[in-house]
N, C-alpha and C positions, 0 to 999 in steps of 0.2 A: 886777249892777253889774260891768262889765266889769274883771278886774285886768291889769296888764301892757301887752300890744301887741295891736293887731288885728293879724289873721292875715296883710297886708303888710309892715308891719314884721317881723312873725315871719320871715317868707320873705326879707326883705333880710338880717337878722341870722343867719339861718342860712346864708345862702349867703356872706355876709363872713366867718364862723368857717370856713367850708369853703377858702376860699381863704387862709387862715393857716395852716392845720393840715398836721404832718407825722407820720408813725408808723415807729417804729424796731423791728424784732428784735435785741436787743442781748446777746450774753452779759456777765455780770455782772462777771466779772472785765476788762472793758474799759469800765465804768464807775467813775467815780471822783466822792465828795460831797466837796465844797470849800466853805468859808467864804468870805464874798464882805465885806472889813474897810469896802470904802467901802459898799455900800448896805446891809450888814449880812444874816443869814439865811444860807441855804444854797444852792449851785446844782450839777446834773449836769453832770459832764462825759463824754464819749463818747469814747474814741481811736478816732480811722477815719482813720490818714493826717494825721492833725493834729485836735484838740480842738475838738469841738461842744460851747456850752454852752449851758444854760437854767436859770432860776429852777426853783425846786419849788413849786407850787400845794398849795392845803391837801389837796385829795384825796389828792394823791402823798404828800403826808407823811402822812395817815391812813394810805394801803395800804403803805408804807415798814414805819411802825410794825408794824400788823398782820401782815405777812408776815415779818419778823425776830422777832415776839415782845418787840417794845420795849415796856412799857407805855405806852400814851396820856399818864398824866399825868406820868409822867417823861422820856418822849419830849418833850414838849412845853414841861417845864421846863428840858431841856435846850438845846434850840433858842431859848428866851428868857434865859438866861444863860449857855451853853455851849455855842455852836455847833461849837465846835472840839472838843469832846468827842464832839456827837453824830455828828459827820463820822465821827470815828474808828471809834465803834461801829459806825455802818450801813456804812463799808468796808471792816472788819473781814470782815462777813458775807455784802457783795457778792463780797468774794475766796473766802471759805471754800466757798460754796455751790456755784458754777461751773454755773450756769444762765442758760438764755435767760428774759429778759422781753419784755414788749411795752411798748414807751413811747411813749406819744402826747403830743403836744407841741402847744401853738397858741399865737400870739400870741409866741415866744420863751420859753414856759411849760411844763413838764414838769406836766402835768396828769391822767396816769394810769401809774403801775406796775401791769401787769398779767401774766399768766399767758400764755405764747406761745399758749396754746389759743384765746384769746378773738377771739372771731369779731365782726368791727366789721360792726354794722347802724345804720347812722348816720342822723343826724336828715334831711338831704340825701335820702334813700332814702324816709323814712316823711314828709316831706312833699311830695315827687314825687306820691307816692300820694293822700296825704289831703287837701292843700289845693285842690287843685283841684274835687273833691267837694263842697268845705267852701263856696266859695268861691262856686261856681255854686247850692248851694242857698240861699245866703244872697242871693245877687243875682237869682234867678230864681223860686225855689219860694213856695208859698203858706204856707208855715210858719211864715216866719218866726224862722229861724234868727239864735240872739244867741250871740256868744261871752263865754262866761262868766269864762273864764281864758285866758291864752295866753300862757306864759312861758319862757325860756330861761335856765338858770342853769351856774354849774360842772358842777352835778350833773345836771342834767336837762332834757329837754323835756315841757312838759306843757300840753295844749288840752284844753278842756273846753266844748262846747256844747250849745244846749239849744236848743228851738222853741216859745215863747210862745205861738202862734197852735193847740198841737197841745194839750190840755191836756183832761186827765181825771180825773174824779174817782172814787176808792176808795171812800170811804163822805164822810160828810156833814164838812167841814173838810180833807179827807186830799188836796188837789190833786195830780195828777204831770204829769210832760212829759217827752218822749221827748229823748233827745239821746245821745253820744258822749264819752269820755274817751280820749285818747290821751297814752301817755307814752312815754318812753324817757331812756337814759343811757347816752352815748359813753364814758364812763369807770368802768364796772364797777359803778354804785350803782344799776341796776335792769333789768328785762329790756324788751325791747319789748310795750306790753300797748296793744290796741287793742279797746276796750272799750264797746259799747251801752249807755247808761246810762238807768234812768227815776229822774227828776230827781224830789224828794219835795221841794216847796214847805214843809212844815208847819216840815220842820226844815232845810231847803237841802243835805241828805246826797243823793248818790247810790247807786241800787242796781244792781248790775252784770246784765246782763241774759245770756241765754243767747245763743252763737254769739260768743262773745270769741273775740281772736286774741291768743297769749301766746307770742314766742320768747325763748329764752335766747340771749346772747352765749358761745357753746360752738361749735367749730370743733374741726378737728384740729391738733395738733402741727406748726410750719415746723420740717423739721432744719435747721441750720446753723450753725456756727459763724462766720458774718462779723456785722458789723453792715450789716443788709438795709431797706432803706426796704420796705415791708410792699407799696405799690401798686404796686412794679417787681416783685415777685415772681411774680405772675401776669398772664397777658394780660389788657387790658382785657377782653376777649372773654368771658374766663373769668369774669369776676368779675359783668359784664353778665348773664350767664347764669346765673348762679348766684342772683342776687339777683330776678330777671325775675319768679318766681315768686312769690315772698313778696311783693312790691308789687303784684301783683294780687290775693290776699289781703287785703293791706291795703285798698285801694281798694273790693272788695267789701264788706269787713267795716263799711267807714265808709258806703256806698249802704244796706245794710240794715239798718244802725242806724235808719234814717230811712223805714223800711216802716211806713206807719200801719198797715197790716191784722194785721201781727204785733203791734206797738205794741199794739193793742184785745185782741187777745189773750192779751196778757201782763196787761195790766190787770184782764184779766175772772179771772185768774186770782186775781191780788191781792185783786179783792173776794170773791170766794170764801173766801179765808184770813183773809180780816178778819172772817170770821162766825162762825169756828172760835174754839168757848169752851173753856178749860180748866175742867172742874170744880173746885171748891174741894179738895172732898174726894180728888182726883186730882194737885194741883199739886206737893205734897211729891214723892211719887213723880218726877213729870214732872223738877222740878229737879234730882232723883237721877240721875237719868238723862241727861240733859243733862251733868252734873258729870264723870259717869264716861266718857260719851263724847268729851270733849273737855278732858281733862286739864291740857292747855297753856294751855286759855283761863280756865279756872273752876276755884279752886280750893275745899275746902270751905267756907273763910270766905265765899268770895263767895259762894256758893249759902245758907248761913245767911243773908247779907244780903239776898240777892234774898226770901228770906222772911219776914226783918223786917220790909220793908217793903212786902208786897202787903196789901192791905185785907181 
């Protein structure tokens, strides 16, 4: 069942958001957090020959809390019960640190408070590469492309598609379909990911296949002491040239995700793996080795629990 939007609705919302965005590289000494007596909560003011003011969104609040080491629970308590005290706290650190931050704004709301090394790889770029390919597959291919989820929130863009007409059997009762998962965050909550996926129907989980594409939002620091509209720093041709190669990689990764021959080869690997069994007498050592290799994921108590539940 589809969750969220269809691809056309998603494209419209991405464009709507793009039309309302603004980005600024701002010295913290030219920022001030203020209370909003009538509306409640806080707003950010940027001094730039006259104040620009923006309400502060949830993600930006989280980033202010994290960046200035204000415990989130205490931060939220001040925001709720004493916004003036919170403004005093944040303003002290804004003036004390004297650094540049990348402020992202949309619909009059500060949605992100990021490092000036953050590299925007925004949703329109991802959509321009991926949506035409997905739309063509949905309308003209015999794969029966289906949108499982298409959503855009204050934190992420998320698209997941599968091909119900291209189903393979790994073993009895374990069917899989090929698909793709695409995600991005414009506000620092995750990297760009374009991941060919094997969709396992028995549990509705996706397994990431080879040839996935991942790109972190990291670039070089912009050196300026002025309040700067990010989009005016580079010529538009420079930005386009920098993004073109990445856009082509996104497009090619989406296309290759629906390569039937490659999908069948990957399923064959799963079939061979499904036939591999760990002998009972070797199970203890296998679990012990995995626990040692991945200590951040499995503790000693976790491994003991695994062994207790194996018949």
